Every structure is written in C-alpha cells, then in structure tokens.
N, CA, C and O of each residue as an XYZ file, in Angstrom:
256
protein
N     -16.593    -74.690    -39.776
C     -16.267    -73.891    -40.934
C     -17.543    -73.192    -41.405
O     -18.615    -73.797    -41.412
N     -17.434    -71.948    -41.789
C     -18.608    -71.195    -42.206
C     -18.309    -70.407    -43.480
O     -17.323    -69.673    -43.546
N     -19.151    -70.562    -44.475
C     -19.047    -69.798    -45.704
C     -19.958    -68.594    -45.607
O     -21.038    -68.677    -45.022
N     -19.537    -67.479    -46.172
C     -20.287    -66.236    -46.022
C     -21.641    -66.248    -46.723
O     -22.624    -65.754    -46.169
N     -21.710    -66.810    -47.947
C     -22.954    -66.750    -48.705
C     -23.731    -68.063    -48.653
O     -24.377    -68.425    -49.637
N     -23.687    -68.769    -47.563
C     -24.434    -70.022    -47.448
C     -25.635    -69.799    -46.540
O     -25.711    -68.813    -45.807
N     -26.564    -70.737    -46.608
C     -27.765    -70.621    -45.799
C     -27.515    -70.946    -44.333
O     -28.266    -70.494    -43.469
N     -26.510    -71.694    -44.046
C     -26.253    -72.072    -42.657
C     -24.817    -72.493    -42.466
O     -23.984    -72.384    -43.366
N     -24.553    -72.974    -41.281
C     -23.194    -73.355    -40.945
C     -22.828    -74.687    -41.590
O     -23.600    -75.643    -41.504
N     -21.656    -74.767    -42.240
C     -21.171    -76.006    -42.798
C     -21.724    -76.356    -44.163
O     -21.484    -77.462    -44.648
N     -22.458    -75.454    -44.804
C     -22.989    -75.723    -46.133
C     -22.152    -74.983    -47.172
O     -21.875    -73.796    -46.994
N     -21.741    -75.649    -48.250
C     -20.947    -74.965    -49.270
C     -21.803    -73.958    -50.041
O     -23.030    -74.061    -50.042
N     -21.166    -72.991    -50.694
C     -21.918    -72.015    -51.489
C     -22.702    -72.714    -52.595
O     -22.332    -73.795    -53.051
N     -23.779    -72.083    -53.010
C     -24.627    -72.647    -54.059
C     -23.837    -72.840    -55.344
O     -23.060    -71.968    -55.732
N     -24.028    -73.963    -56.001
C     -23.303    -74.259    -57.237
C     -22.041    -75.075    -57.006
O     -21.477    -75.600    -57.966
N     -21.583    -75.197    -55.777
C     -20.394    -76.001    -55.487
C     -20.793    -77.466    -55.425
O     -21.865    -77.800    -54.920
N     -19.937    -78.337    -55.935
C     -20.234    -79.768    -55.908
C     -18.954    -80.555    -56.106
O     -17.936    -80.004    -56.524
N     -19.006    -81.839    -55.807
C     -17.895    -82.740    -56.063
C     -17.995    -83.240    -57.495
O     -19.093    -83.474    -58.000
N     -16.845    -83.406    -58.154
C     -16.790    -83.925    -59.509
C     -15.812    -85.083    -59.573
O     -14.906    -85.185    -58.745
N     -15.994    -85.958    -60.557
C     -15.067    -87.064    -60.745
C     -13.707    -86.552    -61.172
O     -13.608    -85.599    -61.945
N     -12.659    -87.186    -60.668
C     -11.295    -86.792    -61.012
C     -10.622    -87.887    -61.833
O      -9.414    -88.099    -61.728
N     -11.414    -88.581    -62.654
C     -10.867    -89.633    -63.495
C     -10.389    -89.033    -64.813
O     -11.076    -88.184    -65.381
N      -9.235    -89.451    -65.309
C      -8.762    -88.928    -66.599
C      -9.594    -89.499    -67.742
O     -10.079    -90.628    -67.667
N      -9.751    -88.714    -68.789
C     -10.482    -89.157    -69.970
C      -9.562    -90.056    -70.796
O      -8.415    -89.696    -71.062
N     -10.064    -91.222    -71.199
C      -9.243    -92.163    -71.973
C      -9.714    -92.256    -73.423
O      -9.322    -93.173    -74.145
N     -10.544    -91.322    -73.847
C     -11.041    -91.340    -75.225
C      -9.877    -91.067    -76.184
O      -9.053    -90.198    -75.898
N      -9.785    -91.783    -77.314
C      -8.662    -91.565    -78.246
C      -8.622    -90.163    -78.848
O      -7.559    -89.704    -79.267
N      -9.757    -89.482    -78.897
C      -9.785    -88.129    -79.474
C      -9.762    -87.035    -78.433
O     -10.217    -85.924    -78.704
N      -9.235    -87.320    -77.228
C      -9.226    -86.319    -76.149
C      -8.326    -85.126    -76.471
O      -8.694    -83.981    -76.207
N      -7.157    -85.389    -77.036
C      -6.217    -84.307    -77.345
C      -6.430    -83.818    -78.777
O      -6.815    -84.600    -79.646
N      -6.185    -82.526    -79.029
C      -6.334    -82.025    -80.400
C      -5.318    -82.663    -81.337
O      -4.268    -83.125    -80.891
N      -5.625    -82.692    -82.644
C      -4.681    -83.273    -83.594
C      -3.362    -82.500    -83.619
O      -3.324    -81.302    -83.337
N      -2.294    -83.199    -83.957
C      -0.980    -82.558    -84.014
C      -0.608    -82.269    -85.458
O      -1.268    -82.740    -86.385
N       0.435    -81.504    -85.643
C       0.988    -81.132    -86.946
C      -0.061    -80.474    -87.844
O      -0.173    -80.782    -89.031
N      -0.825    -79.559    -87.243
C      -1.807    -78.789    -88.000
C      -1.194    -77.457    -88.402
O      -0.296    -76.951    -87.728
N      -1.672    -76.900    -89.480
C      -1.279    -75.550    -89.869
C      -2.465    -74.655    -89.554
O      -3.537    -74.788    -90.146
N      -2.261    -73.746    -88.620
C      -3.322    -72.829    -88.214
C      -3.020    -71.477    -88.835
O      -1.934    -70.940    -88.620
N      -3.948    -70.909    -89.601
C      -3.697    -69.613    -90.232
C      -3.436    -68.518    -89.199
O      -3.935    -68.576    -88.075
N      -2.650    -67.528    -89.596
C      -2.312    -66.407    -88.715
C      -3.592    -65.697    -88.280
O      -4.456    -65.404    -89.107
N      -3.709    -65.426    -87.006
C      -4.860    -64.725    -86.463
C      -6.056    -65.619    -86.181
O      -7.112    -65.125    -85.786
N      -5.914    -66.911    -86.374
C      -7.003    -67.856    -86.121
C      -6.621    -68.772    -84.975
O      -5.456    -68.848    -84.586
N      -7.611    -69.466    -84.440
C      -7.373    -70.493    -83.430
C      -8.282    -71.672    -83.740
O      -9.317    -71.518    -84.388
N      -7.890    -72.842    -83.274
C      -8.630    -74.073    -83.515
C      -9.290    -74.488    -82.211
O      -8.620    -74.600    -81.184
N     -10.589    -74.716    -82.242
C     -11.342    -75.125    -81.061
C     -11.611    -76.620    -81.165
O     -12.320    -77.073    -82.063
N     -11.035    -77.386    -80.230
C     -11.201    -78.843    -80.217
C     -12.066    -79.233    -79.027
O     -11.809    -78.813    -77.898
N     -13.096    -80.041    -79.285
C     -13.967    -80.543    -78.223
C     -13.798    -82.055    -78.154
O     -13.984    -82.753    -79.151
N     -13.447    -82.556    -76.985
C     -13.279    -84.008    -76.797
C     -14.640    -84.685    -76.908
O     -15.578    -84.301    -76.210
N     -14.760    -85.690    -77.778
C     -16.040    -86.383    -77.906
C     -16.399    -87.227    -76.685
O     -17.560    -87.591    -76.503
N     -15.413    -87.538    -75.852
C     -15.670    -88.374    -74.679
C     -16.143    -87.599    -73.465
O     -17.144    -87.958    -72.845
N     -15.417    -86.522    -73.119
C     -15.737    -85.795    -71.888
C     -16.241    -84.378    -72.130
O     -16.778    -83.751    -71.216
N     -16.078    -83.863    -73.345
C     -16.575    -82.529    -73.658
C     -15.607    -81.404    -73.325
O     -15.983    -80.236    -73.412
N     -14.371    -81.719    -72.947
C     -13.392    -80.679    -72.623
C     -13.068    -79.874    -73.877
O     -12.834    -80.443    -74.944
N     -13.056    -78.557    -73.746
C     -12.763    -77.665    -74.868
C     -11.317    -77.194    -74.748
O     -10.898    -76.717    -73.694
N     -10.553    -77.331    -75.840
C      -9.167    -76.890    -75.893
C      -9.014    -75.929    -77.059
O      -9.408    -76.248    -78.181
N      -8.446    -74.756    -76.807
C      -8.171    -73.790    -77.863
C      -6.692    -73.855    -78.210
O      -5.836    -73.765    -77.330
N      -6.394    -74.012    -79.499
C      -5.013    -74.109    -79.971
C      -4.765    -72.926    -80.885
O      -5.539    -72.683    -81.812
N      -3.676    -72.175    -80.631
C      -3.307    -71.024    -81.457
C      -1.866    -71.145    -81.899
O      -1.053    -71.825    -81.273
N      -1.573    -70.469    -82.993
C      -0.186    -70.360    -83.429
C       0.533    -69.411    -82.471
O      -0.027    -68.376    -82.108
N       1.735    -69.730    -82.060
C       2.468    -68.786    -81.201
C       2.828    -67.538    -81.976
O       3.086    -67.591    -83.178
N       2.845    -66.408    -81.276
C       3.202    -65.143    -81.903
C       4.703    -65.112    -82.165
O       5.500    -65.298    -81.246
N       5.080    -64.881    -83.394
C       6.493    -64.801    -83.772
C       6.784    -63.371    -84.222
O       6.156    -62.866    -85.152
N       7.729    -62.732    -83.565
C       8.084    -61.357    -83.914
C       9.297    -61.380    -84.829
O      10.388    -61.777    -84.421
N       9.101    -60.959    -86.050
C      10.203    -60.894    -87.010
C      10.844    -59.542    -86.931
O      10.183    -58.532    -87.172
N      12.115    -59.490    -86.600
C      12.818    -58.215    -86.463
C      13.603    -57.873    -87.706
O      14.254    -56.829    -87.757
C-alpha cells in the first residue's frame, strides 16, 4: 500500500495516528437536558472527562 504524500512505502501521511476507541464514562459527558436556549444562540458543552465539544441549538421552527 502506498500513500501519495508519505516519505516512503507503507508509511501513513503525517499527522495520522491510532486513537483509543473507549467510550467516555464521565457523568458530565452529555450536555444538560431541558435547557431553554435563546433564539439565535447555541450552547457549547465541553466534557470534563474527555474534552469532547458538543454544540446544542434550538431547532428552527417556521411559523406560517
């Protein structure tokens, strides 16, 4: 197997690496529920355990 931007045969591109595929079990991993988010705003939640960033927005509702 050969990658185009590698230094040689069989080497992955720079910046590629293996990562752990373990789920985060921190109690604050998911954003809080039953929040009221103002129109036009979004809530940015960062998990204190793994650092995953989740953006939560109000769904767009079209009033006819």
